[in-house]
N, C-alpha and C positions, 0 to 999 in steps of 0.2 A: 532513756535514763542515763544511757553512756554519753550523749551529747552533752546532756546538763553537766556530767562529772568533768568531761573535757574542757567545758566553758569555764567552770570553776577554778579547774587548775591553772588554765590559762591566764585568768584574771588576776589570779593569786600571784602568779609569776611576774605579771604586768606591775602589779602593786609594788611588789619588792623592787623591781628594776627602778621605778619611778621614785620610791622613797630614798634610794641610795643617790640617785641623781639630784634629787631634790637637797640633799644635805650636802652633796658636792658642791653645788651652786651656792648655796647658802655660805659656806666656808671659803670658797676661792671661786666662784664663778661671777655670774652676771645680774643677780637681783639688786636692783636698785643702784646698778653702776652705768653711768652715763657713757663712758667710753666704750663699754661693751655694747650698750645699745646702737651707739653710732656705727660700730664696725659691723654688726649685723645688719643695721639699716642699708649700709653702702652697698653690702653684698646682694641683700635682697632686690635693691634698686636696679643692679646691674642685671640680676636674673631676669627681671619683670621687662627690661627694655630689650634685651635679646628675644625673650618669648613674644613680645608683642610685635617685634621686626619680623620673625619668622611664622607666626601665625597668620599675620595680615598678607603675608606673600603666598602661602598656600590657599588654593580656591577648592571649594566644595568642603566635604567633611574632613574634619581633622582628626587624626590619630596620634595620640601621645602616650609615652611610657615614662613614668617617674620611677627610677631605680633608686633603692634606699629610702623609699617614702616614709618609712617609720610609721607614725599614726596618720599620716597622710597632710600634713600641713601644706606643703606646696602642691599637692594633688588639689586640694580645696581651693588654693589660692588661683591656679590655673583655670579650674572650672568657673570660678567667681568672675575672672577676667573675660572669660569667653562669652558669659552670660548664656542668651538662649542660642548661640550659634550652634551648629550640627557637629557634635564632637563626641569621640569616644577616648577616656583616659583609663590606662592601667596602672596602677600602683604596686610596685615589688619590692618586698622587703624580707630579709632573712629571718627576722622574728616573727614565729607564728602568734605570739601575744599582741604585737603591735599591729599585725594585720587584723586579727580578731577584733581589736577594739576600732579600727577604722572602718571595718565591716558594721560594726554596731552604730557607728555614727551615721554612715550612709543609710542604713536601715531607718535610723531614728529620724534624719531628715527628709527621706525619701527622695535622694539624689539618682537620677538616671543616668546611664551611661557612664558611669564609673565603677570601674572593678577592682579589688584588690587581691593580689596572689601572694603567696608564700614561695619564695624562692631566692636560690643565689645566682646573680647575674653572670657570673664567673663560671658557673656550671652549666648554664644554659637557661633562656628566657622561653618560656612556653607560649610563644606566639610565632605566625609564620613569618618566613622570610619576606622583606619587603613591605611590612605592614604599617611601619611608624613614619610619620612626617617629622615629629620632635621626640628626641629622648632627653630628658633631664637626668643629671647624676649629679647631685648636690653634696659636697663634704662626704664623699664614699669612696672615691678611687684611691685615695690615700691609705684606707684601712685594707686595701686588697694586696695580698703579697704577691699576686701575679697579674697586675692590671692589663696586661696584653690580652689575657683570656676574656676579660670583660669587655674589652673594646673590640675585639673581634666579634663577639656575640651581639654588641651594639651594632656594629657594623652590617651583620647579616639581617638584624630585624627592621633597618632602616630601608625607607624608599631610596631609589638612585639619586634624587635631589634633596634627601633628608639632612637634617641638622641634628647636631648634638650640643647641649649646653652643659658644661662642666663647671663646677667651682671646686677649688682645692688649696690648702695652704701652699704658700710661697717658701721654699727653703732658703733662698738666697736673698732675703730681703735685707738689703744693707744697713737700714735703720735699726733693726733688731740686733744685727751682729754687733753693731756699735755700742748699743745699750748693754748687751751682755758683756762686752768688754770691760765698759766703765763700771757696770754693776748697779748704776743709779736707779734703776726702777725693777731690780729683782733681789730685794733684800727682804721681800715679805716671806715669812717662814710658811711653808706649805706642808708641813708634817701631818696635820690633820686630814689634809686631801689624800697624801699618801697611803695613810692608814685606810681610808675609805678604798683606794683603789686596790689595795693588797687584800683587803675581805671580800670585795666582789670586783674580779679584774675583767670578768666578761662584759659587765655592765659599762665599762670604760673601754670603747674601741680604740685600739692603739693604732697609732700612726706608723705603718710599717713601709709605706711607699710615698714618702713625702720628697718632692723634687722642684727643681726650680723651672722658670720658664723656658729655658733652651733644651733642658733634659725632658719636659713633658712635650715639647714641640717635636722633638725627635721619636719620641714613643708614639704619638698620634700620627706622624707619618708613616712609621712602620706599620701601624695599624689600618692603614688605607684611608686616613682623613687629612684634610687640609684645614690649617688654623684659619678661619676667615677674620677674625679678630680677637682682641684680647682686651678686658677691661680689669683696670687695677681697684683693688678693694682699699681698705684703711691702712696707714703706715704701720700700725700696731694692732696687737690682736684685742686689746681692751682689758678691763679689769681693775680691781681694787688698786693696784700699784699705780695705775696712771691716774685714777680719781683723785689721788692726793695732790695732784699737781694742776690746778684749773688753768693757771696763766699757760703753762706748757700745751695743755690741750687747745686753749685759743690760739697759739701759734701754728698748731699741727693743722688745724682747721683752714688757716690761710695758706699753709704749704701745700695741703691736699688740693685746694682749688687751682693752685698753680701746676702741680704736677698732673692733674686731670686733663689740662690743656696742654700740656708739655710733650711732643713727639718722643719715642723711644723710652718713655718714664714707665712703661708698664710693670716692668719688674722691681720697681720700689714700691713695694706694697707686701702687706702680710697675708693677703689671698688674691688668688687669679681667677678670674671667670673668662672661661674659652667658649667661642662658638665655633664649633668643628663643621666641615662640609665634607659629606660622602664623595670619596673619589672614585670613578667608575674605572674600571680595568678592562 
C-alpha cells in the first residue's frame, strides 16, 4: 500500500511539472516553431555523431551513463542506436518523478540492460570507479553551481580511455550579443513566461554556470580532461522571435553551412558540444 501511495505522489508531482512546462512552451517555447526545431536538431546531430564515433571505437561490452537523463530521451536514443549490441546504460537524474516515469516506460517496453537511478552527479554517482566507457551530460552542467564537483565524479567513474560528451549553452556567442545590442529580435514581451517562472521556479532549471568555449576548456583541463573536439550548434537559440523572419532564417542556414566548414569558428554558436577524453595522471 505504501508503494502505491508513493507512486501516486510522484506521478502527481510529475503531472504538475509537465503542465507548467507545457504552458511555458506554448507561450514562449518551441511548439510549432521551425527555428527552435532546427536548433535542437543540430544539437542532437552533434551528440549522435560523437556517440557513434566513440561507441564504434570501444570493443566488447559498452558501458554508458546518461547524467541528467530526465524521462530518458537520450537514454532510449542511445539504446536504439546500439540495437542488439551488448551494452549497459544507466540514466541518472535528480528528479525522482522523472526517474519513476522512465522506469515505468522501461517496464512497459521490456527493455533490458537499461537502469535508472535517482541521484545528484555532483554529490556522487552510485557506480564503481572506472566503470563507464561513455558519459553523456546534455544541457546539465550549466545548472550546477559547482560544475567541478560533477566533472571530478565523472572522471572517477570513467575508464582510463573513457569519453565524455557534454552540451551546454555558449555565453560568448557574438551573434547573440549583436542581436541584443540592436534589439531587433528581443522585442517580444515575455511577461506571461516570467509569471509562470515565479509561480513554479523549481520547474525552470536556472542557468547558474553558463560559460564560453575558453572558460569551459579551462574548467575541463582542471578536472583532468582533454578537449578532443568541439562541434558548434545553431547560431541562435530559436523561437517565435526568429520565426517572424523567414528570409533571415534562410540566410542563417547558408551562413551555418559556411561556419561549420570554417576552422576556428566553433565559438560562433548558441550551443557547444564537447567531446572530452580522460587524461591519465
